[in-house]
N, C-alpha and C positions, 0 to 999 in steps of 0.2 A: 668255354667248355671245360667241365671238370671231369677228371679221370678218377676212377676208384683206385685205391691203393694197390689191389692185386693187378689191375690192368697196367698201372704205371710201372710196377715191378717187372711184369712180363716185357714191356717195352724196353726198360733199362737193361734187363738181362739179355734180351735179343740183340740190342745194340752193342753191348760189351762183348758178347760172343762173336759177333761178326767182326768187331775190331780186333779180336784175337786171332781169328781164323784166316782172314784175307791176307794179312801181311806174310803169313807163313806160306800161303799159296803163291804169293808174288815172288818170294825168294826161290821157290822151286821153278817157277816159270823163267826167271832170269838165268838160272843155272842150266836150263834145258837146252840141248844142242839145237833144237828147232828154233830157238829164239833169235839166232843170228845166222846170217848166210856166211859163205866162205870168206867174204871180205870184212866180216864183222859188223855189217849193217843190220839193223833190226828188221825182222821179217814180219809178215802179216800175223803170224802166230803170236809174236810178242806184242804187236800193236793192239790186236784184238783183246788179248788177255789184260793188257794194261788198262784199256778203256773199261772193260768189264770190272776189274778190280777197283779202279778209282771210283766208278759209279757206285759199287757196292759199299765202299768205305764211306762215301758221302751219305748214302742212305743209312748206314749204321750210325754215323755221328748224329744225324737228324733223329733217328729212333731213340738213341740214348738221351739226347737232350730233351726230347718230348717226355721220356720216362722220368727224368730228373725233375723237370718242371711240374709234372703230374704229382710227384711225391712232395715237392716243396710247397706247391699250392699256387 
């Protein structure tokens, strides 16, 4: 499958954007008081957000790689 240059650029930009945004969100989640209970153990809030963020980062990497491969050919 061949991607047009504009489509490849959109995928690359979307992937890079997500790779910039999600780590910032992760830092905020880790600092949130809801992330750990009174004993310091991770809560469901933290676990849920970690799963969501890791999935989003994996998709962002895949999107960026597809964009780069579309540009390179």
